Steps between C-alpha positions, in 0.01 A plus 500: 500500500532116544755384763820346383542126496749520783274718723202267417720197619586691820142594583405135472737389766405472875549823690803399700676418170390820341655702791834332428488610128422856570780769440701555803382852518138400495308556826355148445843342520537321842748253622297168534613322815468144599284476798293246716139518605497647850345194660756267340786719595376523851475106524864476383605744775288320773654154397862620483773370695744733687790611291361372164475787243420565151471839310150600394479790250231769578526784241855611449615394836604147633377413830604200727236256541514173691529166303190286580617224746270239324640547157725204407822486320322331219284811450765750570732364226204560261368836610739681731629830350245474240133446612604521843696840528508602141799720398374509148230788530319553180492152352252224513718236347521175710849437382743761633598746233877527403594856529806528293557868517823589667394855608180650638355847469329750728200720423666811637760611767255474792439135395874438487547654849215295642684184367836609654325579831336158513148656470440323172589160395646464148821408316789706375759284330531131432807435718318645803157317438251374244120431516543142392785432741298658784221246449765222548649682802156521657425126424815368647452732810158354558637146475789573747287711741734791429464858500707546192676311232761588250537294183846502341651365185650198651518314845858602534413851440249488780775332726763755419260807541379376843841437627640831395194681624482343842869442591713807527870507490622371835195290517497124564319212302451162642408242235500125454762286339259367248305813392482573126849476370505823323354686790761342709774631275359841492486511888852356538680682220314811415358606829835431678671760270239751617608446870199274588581200708348157432464179703396181354318235732396158437118441528566179679675702776235776536622549873804661340278803402440587858877514565546734177223715618644522849844592385417731200272780395318309237308714239334219299445133495455356154417148396305279253237278631470231384859500375613388153568212430485323839167660613601589854250734679556807717302519817370854403312560820820399716737706279272811506471493874876466551584775243226736607620491852839618390367756253567303188271478196421153342485445124375169369529381130181297465538398138501128553184522702289758301257726674241222485703270738663755721455854617809621683365843585222326711763299679711808617724568211551857394562447134419218252663459160426278209621422163171565326647308203409179682166410641345841453549523123500133485566447125873540454454795278568813704771617746405714806544540872305657781533629852220553753465653853405802671473835304785646708745222400380467147531871443866465576553219264301690232738801526794258434302323237452827294876549511582159394244516215368156532135587386300217361340555171106530488478199260697290745274622782198407314628136440561456871152642576368231270718242636393586865140429414574132475769486771280352766381222276856420364650511843234268643578243236865537547472451876291184454723356222827570696379352831380182338828477307713556798324219686541276206869577471551461860409133476687434170811257534703726257455813697725577806335810633225741421507867601143630530355687795163331448649163603451416878866374485628823398682684781322814387149361496398634837600850400344488149183360643473791749538765231407362165173395352662296241856390433572605143572340170873424546619173610874415522633147543822295496520215245682184614770551247794716406515811275479306182225275617306793621550655144362193349189532704463863410549416126248228506214734616255574234247752648717756662742742347855497615507882608560739772211699674182376662125570550378488136236275343781268354689260727865580510795276620863572562801344662653781697851351491476535117275811469558752774825387639691379199871571517485556877744309730372207708558704810279778366227273415528311836483839685160559319366148556521411132571131422564362157189289518260781602203571275272794514156457352262798457156338439265690251141427443514180296294199608660339805470155354696602195779646711505201731528245217776713340710506814460134568614406152800738513608352836523159326754645264760590755 
């Protein structure tokens, strides 16, 4: 009897693919695992730096393998979590597949028990984990030199889950007066109602942190570096040393730097946060957040995250994976454009002051230079005019969009007094360093000369 058409097609496939298509009860059915040639894997192990790890899958089990020390960020953003440490066993697709299923099945009860006891790596339910999302987790962990990463539905979700997980009732959070405004409000208003004390310090008076640490049992120090929109920088090494001596944890929101420009965990921080919406995704088309650190700390955050329900969709995770592949190229271009633009603006007669840590005139330059490899794509500056003159400058620009957010391919511009602080009192704006003539420019990847010419013509319209 002639074989059926479908069987003929199966028999013509390579052996590895034929195994995948066998019925589950067939003795030929085996899980196909991603693996490295032994000599290449050993080369990775020999070249590894202490504390840098990825997950390599061997059979059904995940084993911890060191990240090769000589692999650059440019290569990691392309391959980590995929070719390097493939979490997608059984696929030869170069692009990470989008696994949209919300629930995963087990072969039998023994298989389920092995999963529950941690002897087998798999997935159970979409809120707890997903194969596509795990690729993104592993890629970010590689970039941050972290043991573990949790990707969430937004940057704010990552912040809230981290604070709730790591600061118990009766705890004490120290943060800065110019940290992300919504995080600041959550710490002050929400955590305060839970019996958690908070202290706000000025980054320009970092010595006050020592006094707070001496007089209080501080649980966590939380800060942005660089800050938004004035681009102040936390001396992460100094803060980590001070806090660790007193038993406190250090959490840095590194969104404005990106993992390309700054790696807080290598500087002594315990936790690093990002709004993955910004430089990581890079295209103004997806909302997400992430938190990275030790497996011990991230497991605590993950438990809260499961309760909060802030899971990212597999489609969103895929979009960030795709965005990450070009992040190093984008950030390099944004660093270059921003530094050139900051230097030009600093010399322009219609500009009173430029805020950018890459400038030698910046009071934060020495800190930024010691811990950053690039200074980011955001430049803030004060126009020599009033509220309405600054609005005329903004309105005369032709290339950027008037919009919030940052880190994408398109340049964005905003006047914080009109965008983020509209309706707030002069006292509240002054407390946050917001002047009517302040402009925040997030540079995209457009040609520098086009952006330069546009800014120069707009300054003539004031």
